[in-house]
N, C-alpha and C positions, 0 to 999 in steps of 0.2 A: 548508436544514436547519441548525438551530442548537441541536439537542437536546444536553443535557449529562447524562451519566450517570457516577456514581462506581462503580468496581469496587474490590474489595478489593485493597489494595496497589498500585493504579494511580493515577496523578495524574488530576485532573479536567481534561479538555480539551473543546474544542468543535470541530466540523467545520462549515465554512460555505462558501458559494459564493465562488468566486474573482472578484475585481473588478479593474478597471484600476488601482486603488490598490495592488494586490499585485505590480505589474510588477517593481519593484526586487528583491523577495524571489525571485520566479520566476527572474529573470536570475541572481541569486546562486546559487540552487539548481542552475542549469545549468552552473556553472563546474567545471573539472576539480578544483579544490581541494575542493569540496563533494561532487561526484559520487564522487570517489575511485575505487578499483579495481572496485567492484561495479556502479556505475551509469553507465558510460561509453558513452553511446549518442549518436546523431546528431540526435535530435529537439530542436528549440528549445523551451525551457520555455514560451515565450509561446503555444505551441499549446494549452496547457491553459486559456487564457482563454476559449476558446469553449465550454467545458463538454462538448465532444464529443471526448474524448481516446481515439483508437483505437476509436471506436464505443461507448465506455462513458462515463466521466465522471471528474471530478476535483474535489476539495474541498480547501480550505485547512485546515490544523490550526492552531488557536490556543489559547493559554492563556486562562484566564478574564479576565485583565486585557487581553485583545485583542491580545496579542503574537503575531504570526504566527511559527510555528516549522517549518513544513514542508507537505507535500502528500501526499494519498492519491489513488490512481487505481484504476480498475477497468474491466475489459472482460468481455464474455460469451465463453465458450468452449463448444463442443459436446462432449458425451460420447456422442452418438448422433444419428440422423437426425431425431428428433422434438423439438419445442420443449420438452417437459418435461425433456429431458436437458441443458438448458443450465445452466451453472454460472457463477459470477463468479470472475475471477482478479484479485487485488488487488496493488497495489504501493505503496511508500512512500518518501519522501525526507524526512529530518529534518535540519535545519541542524546542523552539528557542535557548535555552542555548546550545543545542547539535547539532545544524545545522552547516553545513560547514565542517564537519569532515568525510564525506562519510558514516555515519551510515545509512542513508536512502538507499543508494545504496547497502550496505551489507545486510540490512534487506529485500529489495525487491528481491535481488538475492537468498537469503536463502529461502524466502517464495516461490518463483517460483520453486525452486528445491524440496521443500517439497510437493507442489501441484502436481508436475509431479510424485513424488514417491508414492503418495497416491491415484492417480486417473489415468484414461487412457486418460485424456485430452492431446491434442497435442499442445495446445496454451494457453499462459498466456498473457493477455493484460493489459495495463495501459494507461491512458490518462491524460493529464494535460492542463491547460489553455495555449493558444498560447504565452502568455507573460511571463509564468513561466519558464524562462530559467534555473534557478537552478534545478528544477525538471527534465527538459529535460536532462540536463547533468547527473543527478543522474541515470536516467533510462538507459542512454547509458553506464555509468560506470558499471551498474548492468548487462550489456549484452543484453539489449533490443534494437531492431531495430526500427527506425522511419519509419512509414508507410505512413503517410499523415495527412491531416487536416479534421476534421469533422466540417463543418461550422455550426454555430448557434446551436450547440448540447446541450448546458447546460444553463439552466435558473438559474442565480445567481445574487443576489443583484439588482433585478429589470431590468435585461437585458439579452439578449442571448449572449453567449460567444462561440468562436471557441475553439476546443480542438485538441491537437496534439495526434495522436494515435501511441502507441508503442506496440511491441509484442516480445515475446520470444517463440521459438518453442522447443519442446522436443529435437530436433536434434541440437540445437544451443550449 
């Protein structure tokens, strides 16, 4: 996928397949300095190279000048026993040098549109720590709606954390 779309007030970015040339960036994205307090997990970023990250996928975020700036990931989650009730759950990591420029919002919006266009899912969801206000604003800028709080939903850094749930529907 190398489609480029311009949204009002969002930068133009591209999502593309991850290649072995991206190893250095993936390694850097996996450091404690980049992961920060919100993304401290045990998975090695190199696992994204296979394109099968947690049964979903991952793509590199890059600027139009081909500067790599981060990664988006997605997995399918069920909302019922039938296949029509599957939704996509997305995640993102943007290198700190590129944060604050709405790149995350552009990438999340582009990924949601791509998932809608390549599947029959009606729902794309994302969640973030209740204290991660910057990501909440990014999701809202990307067109996601805040739905509520999942209390004690994520084990991270030795404690349970509340998560704010956001969604985007095919009709949004």
